[in-house]
VEXDREN-2710 file (C-alpha; in Angstrom, 1 decimal):
% VEXDREN-2710
k/r/px/py/pz
1/UNK/0.0/0.0/0.0
2/UNK/1.0/3.6/-0.4
3/UNK/2.1/5.7/2.5
4/UNK/-0.7/7.7/4.1
5/UNK/0.4/10.9/2.4
6/UNK/0.4/9.5/-1.1
7/UNK/-2.5/9.4/-3.6
8/UNK/-2.6/8.3/-7.2
9/UNK/-2.9/10.8/-10.0
10/UNK/-5.5/8.4/-11.2
11/UNK/-6.8/7.2/-14.5
12/UNK/-10.4/8.3/-14.8
13/UNK/-11.8/5.0/-13.7
14/UNK/-11.8/6.4/-10.2
15/UNK/-12.7/9.9/-11.3
16/UNK/-9.9/11.5/-9.2
17/UNK/-9.4/15.1/-9.9
18/UNK/-5.7/15.8/-9.9
19/UNK/-6.0/19.3/-8.5
20/UNK/-8.1/18.2/-5.6
21/UNK/-6.2/15.1/-4.8
22/UNK/-3.2/17.0/-3.5
23/UNK/-2.1/20.6/-3.2
24/UNK/-0.2/22.3/-6.0
25/UNK/-0.8/23.5/-9.5
26/UNK/-2.7/21.3/-12.0
27/UNK/-0.3/19.1/-13.9
28/UNK/-1.0/21.0/-17.2
29/UNK/0.0/24.3/-15.5
30/UNK/3.4/23.1/-14.3
31/UNK/4.8/23.6/-17.8
32/UNK/5.8/26.7/-19.7
33/UNK/6.0/27.3/-23.4
34/UNK/9.7/26.4/-23.4
35/UNK/10.2/22.7/-23.9
36/UNK/13.8/22.8/-22.7
37/UNK/12.8/24.2/-19.3
38/UNK/10.0/21.7/-19.1
39/UNK/12.2/18.7/-19.7
40/UNK/14.7/20.1/-17.1
41/UNK/12.0/20.2/-14.4
42/UNK/12.1/16.5/-14.0
43/UNK/14.6/14.6/-11.8
44/UNK/15.5/11.3/-13.3
45/UNK/16.1/8.7/-10.7
46/UNK/19.4/7.6/-12.1
47/UNK/20.8/6.1/-8.9
48/UNK/17.9/3.7/-8.5
49/UNK/16.8/3.1/-12.0
50/UNK/15.5/0.6/-13.1
51/UNK/12.9/0.4/-10.2
52/UNK/11.5/-2.8/-11.7
53/UNK/14.5/-4.5/-13.2
54/UNK/14.7/-7.5/-15.6
55/UNK/16.1/-10.7/-14.1
56/UNK/14.6/-13.5/-12.1
57/UNK/12.4/-15.3/-12.5
58/UNK/13.0/-16.5/-16.1
59/UNK/9.8/-15.1/-17.5
60/UNK/11.1/-11.6/-17.1
61/UNK/14.8/-12.3/-17.6
62/UNK/15.2/-10.0/-20.6
63/UNK/12.9/-7.0/-20.2
64/UNK/10.3/-5.3/-18.0
65/UNK/8.2/-2.8/-19.6
66/UNK/4.8/-1.1/-20.2
67/UNK/3.7/0.1/-16.7
68/UNK/0.0/0.8/-16.1
69/UNK/-1.3/1.8/-12.7
70/UNK/-4.8/1.3/-11.2
71/UNK/-6.4/1.4/-7.8
72/UNK/-8.7/-1.5/-7.0
73/UNK/-10.3/-3.0/-3.9
74/UNK/-8.1/-1.1/-1.6
75/UNK/-4.9/-2.0/-3.4
76/UNK/-2.6/0.1/-5.6
77/UNK/-1.6/-2.1/-8.5
78/UNK/0.9/-1.9/-11.3
79/UNK/0.5/-4.0/-14.3
80/UNK/3.5/-4.5/-16.6
81/UNK/5.2/-6.7/-19.2
82/UNK/8.0/-9.2/-18.7
83/UNK/9.9/-10.9/-21.5
84/UNK/11.6/-14.3/-21.1
85/UNK/11.1/-18.0/-21.1
86/UNK/9.4/-20.5/-18.8
87/UNK/10.4/-24.1/-17.8
88/UNK/7.8/-25.5/-20.1
89/UNK/8.3/-23.0/-23.0
90/UNK/12.0/-22.3/-24.0
91/UNK/10.9/-19.7/-26.6
92/UNK/11.0/-16.0/-25.5
93/UNK/7.6/-14.4/-25.2
94/UNK/6.1/-11.2/-23.6
95/UNK/3.7/-11.9/-20.7
96/UNK/1.8/-9.7/-18.3
97/UNK/2.4/-9.4/-14.6
98/UNK/1.1/-7.4/-11.5
99/UNK/2.6/-6.1/-8.3
100/UNK/1.3/-4.1/-5.4
101/UNK/2.7/-0.7/-4.6
102/UNK/3.6/-0.6/-0.8
103/UNK/5.2/2.8/-0.7
104/UNK/6.2/5.5/-3.2
105/UNK/8.1/8.8/-2.9
106/UNK/9.9/11.1/-5.2
107/UNK/12.9/8.7/-5.4
108/UNK/11.7/5.3/-4.0
109/UNK/9.3/2.6/-5.0
110/UNK/8.6/-0.4/-2.8
111/UNK/6.5/-3.3/-4.3
112/UNK/4.8/-6.4/-2.9
113/UNK/4.5/-9.7/-4.8
114/UNK/0.8/-10.6/-5.5
115/UNK/1.1/-13.7/-7.6
116/UNK/4.0/-15.7/-6.2
117/UNK/6.3/-13.7/-8.5
118/UNK/4.7/-15.2/-11.5
119/UNK/3.0/-13.7/-14.6
120/UNK/-0.8/-13.4/-14.7
121/UNK/-1.6/-13.5/-18.5
122/UNK/0.2/-15.9/-20.8
123/UNK/0.4/-16.1/-24.6
124/UNK/-2.4/-18.0/-26.3
125/UNK/-2.5/-21.4/-27.9
126/UNK/-1.0/-21.8/-31.4
127/UNK/-3.2/-20.2/-34.0
128/UNK/-4.6/-17.5/-31.8
129/UNK/-4.3/-13.8/-32.1
130/UNK/-1.9/-13.6/-29.1
131/UNK/0.1/-16.8/-29.6
132/UNK/3.4/-14.9/-29.9
133/UNK/3.2/-12.1/-27.3
134/UNK/0.9/-10.3/-24.8
135/UNK/2.0/-6.8/-24.0
136/UNK/1.0/-3.1/-23.5
137/UNK/-1.4/-3.6/-20.6
138/UNK/-4.1/-1.0/-20.1
139/UNK/-6.2/-1.5/-16.9
140/UNK/-9.5/0.0/-15.8
141/UNK/-12.1/-0.8/-13.1
142/UNK/-15.4/-1.6/-14.6
143/UNK/-18.5/-3.4/-13.1
144/UNK/-16.4/-4.0/-9.9
145/UNK/-13.8/-5.9/-11.9
146/UNK/-10.5/-5.2/-13.5
147/UNK/-10.8/-5.1/-17.2
148/UNK/-7.2/-5.6/-18.5
149/UNK/-6.7/-4.7/-22.2
150/UNK/-3.5/-5.6/-24.0
151/UNK/-1.8/-5.9/-27.3
152/UNK/-2.0/-9.4/-28.8
153/UNK/0.7/-10.4/-31.3
154/UNK/0.3/-13.7/-33.1
155/UNK/-1.8/-15.2/-35.9
156/UNK/-3.5/-12.5/-37.9
157/UNK/-3.3/-8.7/-37.4
158/UNK/-2.2/-7.2/-34.1
159/UNK/-5.3/-6.9/-31.9
160/UNK/-6.4/-5.6/-28.6
161/UNK/-7.2/-8.5/-26.2
162/UNK/-9.2/-8.5/-23.0
163/UNK/-8.7/-10.4/-19.7
164/UNK/-11.0/-9.9/-16.7
165/UNK/-10.4/-10.3/-12.9
166/UNK/-12.5/-10.2/-9.8
167/UNK/-9.5/-9.6/-7.5
168/UNK/-7.1/-7.8/-9.8
169/UNK/-4.7/-10.7/-9.7
170/UNK/-6.3/-13.8/-11.3
171/UNK/-7.5/-13.2/-14.9
172/UNK/-9.6/-15.0/-17.4
173/UNK/-9.1/-14.2/-21.1
174/UNK/-12.0/-13.1/-23.3
175/UNK/-10.4/-12.9/-26.7
176/UNK/-9.7/-10.0/-29.0
177/UNK/-12.0/-6.9/-29.0
178/UNK/-10.6/-4.7/-31.8
179/UNK/-7.9/-4.6/-34.4
180/UNK/-5.1/-2.4/-33.1
181/UNK/-2.6/-2.2/-30.3
182/UNK/-1.3/-0.2/-27.3
183/UNK/-4.6/0.5/-25.6
184/UNK/-5.2/3.0/-22.8
185/UNK/-8.7/2.9/-21.3
186/UNK/-10.9/4.9/-19.0
187/UNK/-14.5/4.8/-17.8
188/UNK/-16.9/7.7/-18.5
189/UNK/-20.7/7.7/-18.3
190/UNK/-20.7/3.9/-17.7
191/UNK/-18.8/3.3/-20.9
192/UNK/-15.2/2.2/-21.5
193/UNK/-13.4/4.7/-23.7
194/UNK/-10.2/3.5/-25.5
195/UNK/-7.4/5.3/-27.2
196/UNK/-5.3/2.9/-29.3
197/UNK/-3.0/2.7/-32.3
198/UNK/-2.8/1.2/-35.8
199/UNK/0.2/1.1/-38.2
200/UNK/-0.8/2.0/-41.7
201/UNK/2.5/0.8/-43.1
202/UNK/4.1/4.2/-42.6
203/UNK/4.7/3.9/-38.8
204/UNK/2.6/5.0/-35.8
205/UNK/1.6/8.6/-36.6
206/UNK/-1.8/8.9/-34.8
207/UNK/-4.1/7.7/-32.0
208/UNK/-7.6/6.3/-32.6
209/UNK/-10.7/6.3/-30.4
210/UNK/-13.4/3.7/-29.7
211/UNK/-16.0/3.2/-26.9
212/UNK/-18.0/0.3/-25.5
213/UNK/-21.0/-0.1/-23.2
214/UNK/-20.1/-3.6/-22.1
215/UNK/-16.3/-3.7/-22.4
216/UNK/-16.4/-6.3/-25.2
217/UNK/-18.0/-4.7/-28.2
218/UNK/-16.3/-1.5/-29.3
219/UNK/-17.6/1.1/-31.7
220/UNK/-15.1/3.2/-33.5
221/UNK/-15.9/6.9/-33.5
222/UNK/-14.4/7.6/-36.9
223/UNK/-11.9/6.2/-39.4
224/UNK/-9.5/9.1/-38.9
225/UNK/-7.2/9.4/-36.0
226/UNK/-8.1/11.8/-33.2
227/UNK/-4.6/13.0/-32.4
228/UNK/-1.7/13.0/-34.9
229/UNK/2.0/13.7/-34.8
230/UNK/3.4/16.6/-36.8
231/UNK/5.5/15.6/-39.8
232/UNK/8.3/18.1/-39.1
233/UNK/8.4/18.1/-35.3
234/UNK/9.5/16.1/-32.3
235/UNK/6.4/13.9/-32.6
236/UNK/6.4/12.8/-36.2
237/UNK/5.9/9.3/-34.8
238/UNK/3.7/9.0/-31.8
239/UNK/3.1/6.0/-29.6
240/UNK/2.2/4.4/-26.2
241/UNK/-0.3/6.9/-24.6
242/UNK/-1.8/7.0/-21.1
243/UNK/-5.1/8.9/-20.2
244/UNK/-5.8/10.8/-16.9
245/UNK/-8.4/13.2/-15.6
246/UNK/-7.7/16.7/-14.5
247/UNK/-10.6/18.9/-13.4
248/UNK/-13.1/18.7/-16.3
249/UNK/-10.5/17.6/-18.9
250/UNK/-8.8/14.4/-20.0
251/UNK/-5.0/14.5/-20.2
252/UNK/-3.1/12.3/-22.7
253/UNK/0.6/11.7/-22.1
254/UNK/2.3/10.1/-25.1
255/UNK/5.6/9.2/-26.6
256/UNK/7.1/10.9/-29.7
257/UNK/10.1/10.8/-32.0
258/UNK/11.1/13.1/-34.9
259/UNK/12.7/10.2/-36.9
260/UNK/12.2/6.7/-35.5
261/UNK/9.0/4.7/-35.3
262/UNK/8.1/3.3/-31.9
263/UNK/11.4/4.6/-30.3
264/UNK/10.3/7.8/-28.5
265/UNK/12.8/10.4/-27.4
266/UNK/10.2/12.5/-25.5
267/UNK/6.8/12.5/-23.8
268/UNK/4.2/15.1/-24.8
269/UNK/1.0/16.3/-23.2
270/UNK/-2.5/17.0/-24.7
271/UNK/-5.9/17.6/-23.3
272/UNK/-9.5/17.2/-24.4
273/UNK/-13.1/17.6/-23.1
274/UNK/-14.5/14.7/-25.2
275/UNK/-11.4/12.5/-26.1
276/UNK/-12.1/13.4/-29.8
277/UNK/-10.7/16.9/-30.1
278/UNK/-7.3/17.3/-28.5
279/UNK/-5.2/20.4/-27.7
280/UNK/-1.4/19.8/-27.5
281/UNK/0.5/21.7/-24.8
282/UNK/2.3/24.7/-26.2
283/UNK/5.4/23.7/-24.3
284/UNK/5.7/20.2/-25.7
285/UNK/7.6/18.0/-25.3
286/UNK/7.5/18.1/-21.5
287/UNK/9.8/15.2/-20.7
288/UNK/12.9/13.8/-22.4
289/UNK/15.4/10.9/-22.4
290/UNK/17.9/10.5/-19.6
291/UNK/21.6/11.0/-20.1
292/UNK/23.3/8.7/-22.7
293/UNK/24.4/5.5/-21.0
294/UNK/21.6/5.7/-18.3
295/UNK/18.9/3.1/-18.2
296/UNK/16.5/5.6/-19.9
297/UNK/19.0/7.2/-22.2
298/UNK/18.0/5.5/-25.5
299/UNK/14.2/5.4/-25.7
300/UNK/11.1/5.7/-23.4
301/UNK/7.5/4.5/-23.5
302/UNK/4.3/4.4/-21.5
303/UNK/4.3/7.3/-19.0
304/UNK/2.3/6.2/-15.9
305/UNK/1.7/9.1/-13.5
306/UNK/1.2/8.9/-9.7
307/UNK/0.3/11.9/-7.6
308/UNK/1.9/12.2/-4.2
309/UNK/2.0/15.0/-1.7
310/UNK/4.9/17.0/-3.1
311/UNK/5.6/15.5/-6.5
312/UNK/4.2/13.9/-9.6
313/UNK/6.0/10.6/-10.0
314/UNK/6.2/8.9/-13.4
315/UNK/6.9/5.2/-14.0
316/UNK/7.8/4.4/-17.6
317/UNK/9.7/1.9/-19.8
318/UNK/13.2/3.0/-20.5
319/UNK/16.0/1.5/-22.6
320/UNK/19.7/2.3/-22.6
321/UNK/19.9/2.0/-26.4
322/UNK/17.9/1.6/-29.6
323/UNK/16.3/-1.4/-31.2
324/UNK/19.2/-1.7/-33.6
325/UNK/21.9/-2.3/-31.0
326/UNK/20.9/-2.3/-27.3
327/UNK/17.2/-2.7/-26.6
328/UNK/17.3/-3.1/-22.8
329/UNK/13.8/-2.2/-21.6
330/UNK/13.3/-2.0/-17.9
331/UNK/10.8/0.1/-15.8
332/UNK/12.3/3.4/-14.7
333/UNK/11.1/6.3/-12.5
334/UNK/11.4/10.1/-12.5
335/UNK/9.6/12.9/-10.6
336/UNK/8.7/16.5/-10.9
337/UNK/8.1/18.8/-7.9
338/UNK/4.8/20.6/-7.5
339/UNK/4.8/24.4/-7.5
END
């Protein structure tokens, strides 16, 4: 559990208002119109990163990645991806896991094991949409259960899969729900709202929107993306977003790169009233890579925010290098002081 003074800067499933949760400026207002100053506001936790390292057991020997945070049934939970093998499967796969957050501060993270240090969602049987990898978890509380959406890679096109749990730890799969990947989900007006991605063959350059009344059947709002990168800017390629609620707006944190698909150098910030029309922060990008050689010095993905008394803490996937030579994904941590 968190310390008594710490509260999540929550995804909208709990309808937590950032400004009312803890004192300080709204997250949007922390940043000026100067991206250099904005990036320098963050303190990278270089001495303790990665905070969720790869290693033992074997199912996460190679990577840890894709953090997603949710509050459920009195527990603060972090869902994430591990990459490795198992005693019964010598092939490397991505699988999903969960841990409980016992304590968090601006530079420390203490976790508790909730499933005997084992994964919670495995790859599917041969011939299924997720028979190669399950990754990119996006969790939301819906109908008093945890609905865990994820990217399924396997037979057929990349698709968003769904697993459901009554306790947040033990999950049952329910198949694919939509063609796409990298889901982030929230609940609004008793509906699940999803932002996700598709690759049109030219890389990830936009985010798409869909909604569902039951969590299984999704209706796409429109064929066009609702938020795009800018061809000649830091976010030509965009990827791996997370949605939050601040006052009466939705906030979207997302990765971007000026030249490489799915290898972000920065995180940007956008806001919306309806999740269809988005306004980018004039000071984007608001967060950048760590120093070269650090655990987050090569690429960063999936910014998961937590609101504590004096800071906003961000958990995210970081890599020392690039895909082409040193992909070394592990979950890292940085923090920004409130004003």
